[in-house]
Structures are given as C-alpha cells and as structure tokens.
N, C-alpha and C positions, 0 to 999 in steps of 0.2 A: 463544411468547415472542419478543420482539424484542430483538436484540442489536446493539450498536455494538461494533466490534472495533478496537482500537488496537494497532499493531505498532511497537515501538521498536528492534528489532534488525535487523542487516544480513542479507542473503540467505543468507550462509554459516552463520549461527547456528542452533543447534537449535530455538530458540524460534520462528523464522520458519516452519519446517516444522510445528511444533506448532500454530501459528496457522492455517495453511492446513488442516491436518487437522481442527481444531476447526470452522472455517468450513464445510468440506464436510459434516461430521457434523451441524452445526446445520441446514443446508438439507435434508439427507436425513431428519432427524428432524421436518421440517415447521415448523421455526422460520423466522423472518425475520431478515435482516441489514439493518439500517437504513443502516449505512455502514461501510466499511472505511477507517480513517485511518492513514496511514503517516507516522510522525514520527521525529525524530532519525535514527539510522542505518537505520531502517525504510524510508526513502525509496529506498534501494538496491534494494528488492524491486520497485520500479516502473521501474527503469532498464533501458533496452534496451541499455545499454553494458556491462553486467556479462557477463563471459565465464566460464562455469562449466566447470571441468575435466570431461573426459569421464567420469570415474569418480564424479562427484557429480550429484545431482539439480539441475536448472536451475530453481530456485525462482522467479526473476523470470518465466520463461516460463510456469511453472505458475500463478502468480498471475494473469498476464495472461489466460491461457486461462479460468481460473475466473471472473474478473470479467466477461469478455466473454460466456461461455456463460450465466451467470445474470443478466446485465444488472444488475450491482451498482453501487452508488455507491462508486467507488474514489478517495479523495481523498489527495493527497500534500501534506504541509505545505510551503508555498512557501518559508518562511524556512529550514527545514531543508534543502530541496532546493537552494536557491541557495547556501547555505553549503558544500554538498558537490558542487556543479557538476552537479547532476541537473536539467537545464533542458529546458523544452519550447521549441518554435519561437519563441513570443512572447517569452519571457524571454531566450533566446539572442540574439535581435535587439535587445532592449532594452539588454542589457549587452555587446553587440558581441562575442559568443562564437560560435565555429564549431560547437561540439558541441551536438547536440540528443539528449537521452537519454530523454525522456518524450513519449509520444504517446498516442493512444487506446488503451485505454479510460480512462486516468488523467486526473484533473483536478488542477491545482495550485491550491491555495486556502489560506486562513488557518486558524489554530487555532480560530477561531469555528465552523468546520464540525464540529469535534469536540464543542464545546459544544452545538451544535444537535442533533447525533446523540444525545448523552446525554439531552437533553430528550425525544426521541422514543422512545428505547429503554427496555426494562425493565431491562436490564443492560449495563454497560460491561465488556468483557473485555479486559485488557491483556496483551500478550506482550512479553517482553524488557525492556530498560532497566535502569537501576541503582537 
C-alpha cells in the first residue's frame, strides 16, 4: 500500500510522535510512503530551530533522520512555514530575514504537493489538526 502522510501538529504534540511511529511501521511493514507533508503547526517538525528539553524526545531531529535514512519526500508547506518563520535560505533572503530554520532534507513547496501525493497514494493519513 502507498501512503501519503500529512502532519498538522507541532513537534511537542503527541500526534507528531504517533505520525512518526506510523511512518516507521509502514515502511517496516513493506509499504511505501509517497510523501510526508507538514502543514499548519506541523512545519515545526522540520525546523532546525526547535530546542527540545533534555527530558523529551527531539522529534524534529528524529523526523530529519527518518526522512534522510529512507530518502523520503519531505515537503513543508511554504505558506504555513512563512507564517511561522520557518524559513529556508532562499526564503530568508527573499524576505530579508536572518534566521534559516529549514534545510535538507526538507523542501518548501505549496499545498499542490499534498494534492499530487493524494493522487499517487492509496491512502492519505492525517495526524493532528483541529
């Protein structure tokens, strides 16, 4: 089965951990992940600026390692990222901001990437959100 996974909640939310565990289990079970799409507060999972307390799991670091290890397509919604100050080098330059929070393996792109993923996947699985 081919999954598209959308994550709507911030890195400290329980649903972010559940999404990572689901994605890991899907690959272990022989399934394919067409795309991971981080939207709304989910963009914080791709941020290199999040500092996790020592007694908590560093989910942004775990997501980065997971995406890199499995060479997955990790897309961060550009509109949601800009609104939250989660910028890559290109957008930081465009908006004359000093902070760069997103780099490889993440790609900033539009909501159309989620639509395309849904077309290629058998199932869209969403985590978090209202």
